[in-house]
N, C-alpha and C positions, 0 to 999 in steps of 0.2 A: 567429611569427604575431602579427598585431595583435590588437585588441580584437574580442570576439565581436560579429558583426553579423548572422549568421543563425541563429536558434534554432528548431528543428524539434521538433514533438511525435512520439512513437513510440507507435501507428503514425500514418503519414501518407503521403499520395500526393503526391509533388513532381513538378511538370510544369515542365520546362525550356523556355524560350522564347528562340529566337535563330536567326539566319540560318545557313545552311551556312558552315562555317569559323570560326564565332565562338569555338570552343573548348569547347562544351558537354560533349563527351565527355571532354576531359582534365580539366575541372573536376569532372565527376561522379565520375571514376575517383580523384580526390585525396580524396574525402570519403566515398564510399559503397563498401560491399562490392560485388564484381561480381555476386554473386547478387541484389542488390537492384536493379539497373539493367535496365530494359527498353528496348533500343535499337530504334528503328524501323529504322535503317541495318542493324543486325545481322540483323533479322528479314528485311529484303529478301534479304540473302545466303542465307538459309535456304530461302526460297521463290522466290527469283529467281537471277540469275547472279552478281551481286556486290552489295556494300553500297549502291551508288548506282544501282541498277537501277530506274528510276523506273516501269518498266512493271509492277514487282512491288508497287508501293506499296499497292494496294488489299488484295491478299492479305495482305501484311505487317501492315497495319493491323488486319485481322480478327484475326490471331494476336496482335498486341499487346493488343488489347482483352480477348481471352480470357485472357491471362496475368494482366493487370492485374485482371480480375474475380476470378480465382482467388486472387490474392495479397490482395486486398482482404477476401475472404470469410475468410481466415485472419489478417486484421489484421496484415500484415506491411508494414514500412517499404519503400516502393517509389518509385523515381525513374524517370520516363519521359524518355528521352533522344531528343528529336525537335525539329524546328523549332517545332512547335505555334503556328504563325503563323495558322492558320485558327480563327476564333472557334467554329465548330461543333465542332472537334476538342477545344478547350479545355472547352466545355460538356459534351461527352461524358465527358471525364475526371473533371469535378467530380461528374457524375451517378454515375459508377461508385463513387467515393469516398463520396458522400452515401448511397447505398443500403446501404453497409456501415457507415455511421455513423463514418467516417474523415475526418479533416481533410484538406483539400486546398490545398496551398501552391504558388505560382508563383515560379520563379526566372528572372529576365530576365539574359540574357548579352548586355551592350551592348559590342561590339567595333568598333573603327573599320573603316571600309569597305576601306581599303587593306589592313589585316591580314587580314580575311576573304577578300579576293580572293587574297592571297598564299597563305594556307594552302590554299584550294581548288585553286590551280594546282599545288601540290606533292603533291596526292593522285594515286594511281595511276589512279583513276576520277573525275575532276573533274566536277562538275556544270556545266551550261552557264552562261556568263557572264550571259547574259540573266536566268536564273533568280535568280542572286545579286543583280542589280539589282532585281528584283521583290521579293525577300525583305526587302532592306534598306529599301525603301519601305514595305512592310507592317510592318516591325519599328518604324519611327518612328511610324506610326499606332497601333501596339499599345502602345507605351510610354505614349502619351497617354491610351489608353482603359483600360488594364488595372486601374487602381484602382477603376473602376466595375464590374468583373466580380466575380462572388460567390465569389472565392477567399477562404479564411480568412486568408491573409496573402500579401503579395507582396514578395519579396526581390530584391536585386541581387546577381549574383555578384561576388566580388572575390577578394583573396588573403587575406581575413580568415578566422578560424577558423569552422567550422560545429559546432554543438553539437546533438546529438540527445538529448531527454530524454523520460522517460515522459510520456504525456498527463497524468497526475495532477499532474506537477510543471511542466507547461508554463507555466501562468499564475501561478506562485508568486512571481516577482520583484515583481509588482504588490502581491500580497497581503502579501509581506514588507515592502514599503514602507508599506503601511497599518498594519501592526503597529508599525512604528517611529513613525509619525506619530500614531496613535490606538490604543495598545496595549490589548489584552484580556488579562485574566489567565487563566491555566490551570495547573493543576498537572500534574506529570509522575510517572509511577510506572515503575519497571524490571521487566520480567518476565524471568525467567532459566529457560529451558526446555531448555537443551542444555549439556552438560558435556564435550563433546569437546575437551579442552584439552591443551596440551603437558604431558608428564610423566604423563598418565593418572591413575588414581585415587590414585596416591601423592602427587600434588601438588593433587588436587582441593580439599581443605580449605583450604590456605593461599591458592589462587587465588580460591576462593569467598568467603573473608573479605576479601581484598584488594578484590575487585570490590564487595562490599556497602559496605565502609568507604568507598570512593571515591565510590560512588553517593550516599551521604548528603552527602559533602562538595560534590559538584558541584550538589546541588540536588534530587535525586530525593526525592519525599515519601513514596513506598511501594516496597516490594520484594515481588514475588510469585513463586511458583514453580508449575508445573503439578502436578496431582495425578494422575499416571500412573505405571505401574509398568514399563512398556517404552516406548521412544520411540515417537512416533506417526508415521504415514507422512508427513504433511505436513511435518514437521520433519527427520526423520533416518531411520536404519535401526534395526530392531528390537533389534539386539544392541549398540546403543550404551549407555554408562553413562546410567542414569536414577536420580537420588536419589529416595528415598521422601520425600514431601512434609513429613509432620509432624516427622520427624527433621531434615530440612533447615531448617525453619523454627525449630526449637529452637536449631539452631547459630547462625541469623541472629540470634535474640534475644540471644545472647550476644555477637554480633560487631558490633552496631549499637546506636545509642542514640536516634535520632529518627525513623527511618522506620516507617510502619505496615506490618505484616506479614500475609501471608495466602496462601491459594491462589487461583489463577485456573484453574480453580474446583475444589472438592471434589465428586467424583462421588458422587452420592446412593446409588449402588448398591454402594459398596465398604465402607461401615461402617454400623453400627447407628447411627440418628440421635442417640440419646442419647450414644452413644460420641463423635460428632462434637462434641456440645456440651461433653463433658469435654476433648477435645483443645484446642478453641479457648480455654476458660476457662484452661486450663493455660499455653497460649501467651500469653494476656493478662497473667497474673500474672508470668511469667517475662520478659516484655518490658516490664514497667512500664506496661501499659495501651495497647499499641500494635497490638493484634490486629484484624483484620477477618475475617469469615467469607464466603468466597466458595462458592457452591453451583451446581450444575448437575445436569441429569438424567443425565449419563453417555452416552457414545455409542459408545465403542470396544469392540465385540463381542469382537475378538480377545484383548484384555486379560482379559476376563471367563473366556474359554476356558483361558487359560493359568494363571490363578490359581484355577480352580474356582469362580467366583461365578456365580450365577444372573444371566441377562440379561433381566429382565422386558420386557414390551411397553412401547411409548412411553406408552400411557395410565398404566400402573401406575408408571412412573417419574416422571411428572408428578404423580401422587397421592402418592408419597414426597416429592417436593420441596415440595408443599403442606403436607404433615405437618411437614417439618422447619421451613418458615417460621413455623408456629404453635408448635411444640414448643421450639425453641431458646430463644426469649425466656422461656419459662416455666422452663426448666432454669437459666438464668442470673438469674432474678428471685427475689423473696422467696417464701418458703414452699416447699412441695413439693406442688403440686397433681397430681391425677391427669389423665392425657391420653389420650383415646380417639380416635385418628385413623383414616384410611382404611386405612393399612397398619401401624400400629404402635399398641400400647397401653402406656403408662407408668404403673404404679400410683402412683408418687410421683416427681415431677420433682426428682431429687436430684443436686446437682453442687456439691461443695465441693472447693477453694475456689471462691468465686464470682469472675468476672472482676472486675478492678479498675475498669473502665469501667463506668458506669452503664447504658450502652446500647452493646453491641457492634454495630457496623455489619454488616448483612448484605448482601452483593452477589450478585445473580443473573446468571449468564453466559448469553447467548442472546438471539436477536433475534426469536423467534417472535411474530408480532403478535397472535395469537388467544389463546393461553394463557399464554405466557412473560411477555409484557409486561403482561398483566392480573394475574398473580400478582405482579409487581413493584409495580404500582400498588396493590395490596391489602396487600402484606406486606413488602417489601423497602426498604432505604435507598438502595441503589445498583444500577445495572445496567451491564452491559458490552455495548455494541452494536457489531455487526460491520459492515463495509464502508467505502466511502469516505464523503467528507463529504456528498454528496447522499443516499446511502442512510441515513446516520445522522440527517440532517435529518428525513426521511420518518418514520423510526421514532420520533424524539422527539415528533413530531406524534401519532403512534399512541398512545404512552405518555401523553401529555397527555390525550388522549380518554379512555383508560381510567381516568385519575385523576379526571377530572370526573365519570365515571359512578360511581367508588367514593366520591365525596364527599371527595377528598383533594387538598390543594394540591400540584400537580406539582412545584413548587420544592423540596419536601421530598426528592425523589429526585435523588441525584447521578448524572450521566451520565458514563460512562467508555467508552473505545474502545480496543481493543487492535490494535496494527498493528506490523509489522516496520520497522526503520529501520537505515541504516548512513550515516555520513558519508563522503562521497567522499574517498578518498585517506588516511583515517585508519588503515587496516589492509589487509592482503592480501585479506581478504574484500570490502573495498569497491572493489577495483581496477576492477571493471567494473559498469556499471549494471544493475540487475535489477528491472524493473517500477518501481513507486513507491518501492522499498526504499531504494536508493542515491541520494543527492543531496548537494549542497552545504548549508552551513549556512543560506544564504539560501533555498535551495529548501525546506528543512525548516521554516523559520520560516513561509514562506508557505503550506505544506501544513498545518501545525498551526493556522494562522490560520483556514483554512477549517473545520476541525474546530471551533474555538472558536465561530465564527459559526454552526455548525449546532447548537450547544447542549452541546458536550462540556466537562466542567469538569475532567476528568483524563484525559490521554493516557497510556495504558499502553503503553510502548514495549519491544518485543522487539528489543534491539539484537543485531546480529551480533557477539557477544563472541568474541574469539579467546583468551581466558584471561588477557588483560592488561586495563589500564585505559584503553587507547588510544581505544576508541570512547566511553567515558564522558567523557573529557577533551574529545574532538572534539564531542560533543553538548552540552557545558555551555553554549556561547552560545545555543543553542536555548531551553533552560530559562531563561536569563537574559532573553531577550526576552519571556517570558510572566510575569515576576515580579509584574507588576500595579502 
């Protein structure tokens, strides 16, 4: 294959344009799964006598539009195999994609007249020669006019490769170019939330240490773990290995030298708040001042049921979170003041040894715009916002508004974002694309550039680790591109 010339977002509606005999079906079958191709000819055979039964065209078109509508509603990559020489047909296809918020691309199939006619004559049910003549004439006019139509992109079919990428990665080459020419700085943290590695628990310690050590070497500035006691549904199965977070962080403190360490994030329902302060202070001492404290309201009811913990209402969990944001600095500060909160009373905030850091950074996980971000503006040093770059940009704006109301400089709050990532081809897990997770180094640079422009200062990356350092090494050029 030659250089990539056709790049398509997924989902996308692809409309092929070309006369009968131009090779549209052959080209489509070379690059698309059969289930993704909606062929007008095939549908003529369904509702008529054969694939080229022109008398069945209207009925076949009705079925085609129904199928495309249903596939667009499910945001499925779809290719329409038809001549598409009527402007009204192309307009209709763009409208079907537009209503579903899906990109619509055109692919022109420009084949010499002699070849079109030869292919048509070889068919069992050839279309009339006069129709080929008419289609070729219309095709010439279409080629001249197509750039003025409202397609998201127009391509020309060739023998070159076709690459289908998640929508979030589609525009990343341009953003990667911008990062190269006008770099923006951003830090990267590594989130380790799964331990299903070769060798099982007998090899967990050695693999965990090797991953953490290599993460520092390639430039990750923080390493975090989840605070869960069974694996969560969005990541894996309940019976998978899940390390207890505080013990895991203690091990990391002894295995690393430069990275900041903490949970993303500690569920406020699992431990007494004063106990959390003691844990974080201990981690800070043992890591030589590298701890951060991640906090969240806790959400996984099943975990509470399995371990016999109460699962308070959302309102009470937020009250506990607010108490924690106020109590923890007292526990780590001078003196032993009394604290009377909404959910906890501490007669004397006692925590020895104190953390080595003068101020242990507190990160709040969650993007709730009404209460979570308001608490961040009032009390936290960092926040972890969810979603793509556009969603993060919106929530950063909301956070700044809260900071202004609280009389706080919004630049005092560090913005982080957690997302999955895998570098294409770096391991078996990355063999196939999966949403915006799997991409090339260039695509990831472009993707994180968008996050940097949205206000993210630290991208926390849940790499698809296979128990080796392969993904860490593959991701290293992405970190290098943002070193500032």
